[in-house]
C-alpha positions, 0 to 999 in steps of 0.5 A: 500500500503506498504510505500516503495514498491521499498525496495526489489530492495535495496537488488538485487546485494547484495553480502557479503565476509568473512573478511569485516565489514558491517553496519546492521540495522534491523527494527521490523516489523510494527516499533513496540517499543518492545525494550522497554521491557529490556528484549527484548534487552537483548535477541537480544544481546544475540544473538549478542553475539551468532553469535559473540562466534560460530564465525559467527561474529566479534562483533564490536559494536551495538546499540538497539532502541525501533523499530530496531537495528544497528549492527556492524560486520566483517563477519567471516563464512557464509553470511550475508543473513544467517547471518541475517535469523539465527538473526532474526528467532531464537525462542527468537525473537518470545515473546508475546509483549501486548501493 
C-alpha cells in the first residue's frame, strides 16, 4: 500500500503564476539517499543553474539533502509543473547508482 494514499490531492486546485515565489520540495523515489554522492548533488545543482540561466526562474536558494531537496524560486517563465517536469526528467537525473 502507498504510504501516502491521498498525497495526489495536494495538487488539486494548485496554480502557478509568473513573478511569484515558490518553495519546492521534492523527494527521491523510495527516499534513496542518492545525493550522498556529491557528484549527483552537483548534477542537480547544475539543473537549478540551467533553469536560472534560461530565465525559467530566479533561483533564490536551495538545499540538497541526501534524499530530497528544497528550492526557493521566483517563477519567471512556464508553469511550476513544467519547471518540475523539466528539472526531474533531464537525462542527468537517470544515474546508475549502486547501493
